[in-house]
C-alpha positions, 0 to 999 in steps of 0.5 A: 500500500502506498502512503497518502503523500505519494501520487495516485495518478499521473497524466499521459497522452490526455489520460489520467493513469495510475502511478507506476507500481505493481497492482493485483486484481481485486477478487471482490471486483472482477469477472472473467467471463465467456460466451459460446454459441449453443446449437447454432441458435443461442449463447451460453454465458459463464465465468471462472470464479477463481482468477488472479492477475498481477499488473505491473504499470511501468514508468513508460506506460506502454511497457506495462505487463499483465500476468494472469492465472485462472483456475480451470475447475472454477468454471461456472455456467449455472448448470452443474452437469454442463460445468462438470463436462467442461471440467472433464478431459473432453474440454478443459481437463481441469485435473491434468491442467488446473490453470489457464494462463495469460502473459502479455508480451507488449502493447500493440497499439492504443487510442484514447483509453483503449489499448491492444495487448499482445500476449500468450494464452495457455489452455490445456497445455497449448499456448497461442498468441492472443490479442486482448483489447483493453479499455482503461476505465479510470483510476483513484483512491478508495475510501480505505486508502487503496490506489485502484484502477478499473478496466475491461478487456475482451477477445475472441478465440477459436477453442479448437486452436487449444485442443478443445475439439469435442462436439456433436453434429446436429441433424439440422446442420451445424454443431452443438458447441460453436468454435469461437469463444468470446472472452469478457473480463472486467475488474479493479486492480489494487496497488501493492507497491 
């Protein structure tokens, strides 16, 4: 935690951004969600309840980094049988691969409060490059003296690129589970140092 005399924010390219330092994702103010197509006609939404991330805000903001770990077994779509199937070896294989990992490798671009991060996503032991579009939501100091900032992020992946190939063909054409998965993340991060 920082002292009240240290700056909470700084100005950069027309934005008020966090002071340099290490920030941790606030478990009480986060959502790591996803959307998948079901039977070619609807969407199923879910989330991972257990996720942690470290964001290092650099003195040069475009050199900032993110490392995140998601517990595969914490997947929740509000339907127990489906969640058990998603944890099984036909999907995430949470017993053999207990975590999903994301590590940023750079900032590709930024415009206003939107940044495109390049990075590597690992699911089920397979690592692929993934670009994450991050919207910086704001920065401040909480009533409890914590320096925080908010963000949202999104991307779309092809689950089959990560070896998640289970599916069922439908008599009417198409498949039970869509290949494209939209990832939606929202959260606050709290400064540690």
